[in-house]
C-alpha positions, 0 to 999 in steps of 0.5 A: 256202637257210635259216637254221636255229635253233641249239640252245642249251646246255641242249638235250639233243641237244648231248650225243648222239652223231651217226650216220654219213651213209650216203649224200650225197644231196640232203637232206644237201647241203641240210643242208650249205648251210643249215648254212653259211648259218646259220654265216655268219648267226651270224658263226661259224667252225664249225657241227656238225649237232647244233647245228641239231638233226640227229644226223648226222656233218656239220660246216661250217667257215669260217676266212674265208681263201681256201679255205673254207667246208669241208664235212666229212661223217663226219669222223675225226681221224687225226692230232694234233700239238702243243697250243695254248691258245686262247680259244674260244666256241660258237654254242650258248653265246652270249656265253660264252668260255673258254680251252681246250687244243686240238691245234696241228695236226690231219689229218682224213679226211672226205667232201666235199659230193659224197661223195668222201673227202679229207684236210684238214690244219689248223693254228692256228684251223683245227685248233681249229675241226676239233677243236671241231666233231668233239667236237660230233659225239660229244656233247662240248662246249667247256665240258667242256674249259675251263681252270678259272677262265677262263670269261667271259660277255660282255654284248653292246653294244646 
């Protein structure tokens, strides 16, 4: 498909709340495929539609196991358990990383690429990614949740 431009930290669209997807049509399926391609091109673990300039409740996640990539349309976290302190980054904040507290486990209800409802339970990295990407749909960014004093800027090697 196509690699889309990832919106960066000062883009106001990242602070907006996304709209529910009313119908999973060809346009949404194309968006999902473009998002997966963009996420993989950027070596990301997750990508939310506002990060590519679309205010729809669409998320893709790939923790590079045998099950992904995951497609979550209109995701809703219905259960959280425990907490974990994690190192986190974001494709919209290149080369910036910080420690964040995320749930250790989450259960999310969403629609798949065919518009069928399903539940996904995630632990560890998957739970972190689900929580991070669902936050994006509500205009919440990882920098809003960082543990003070843990932000690091990494200079990429040439």
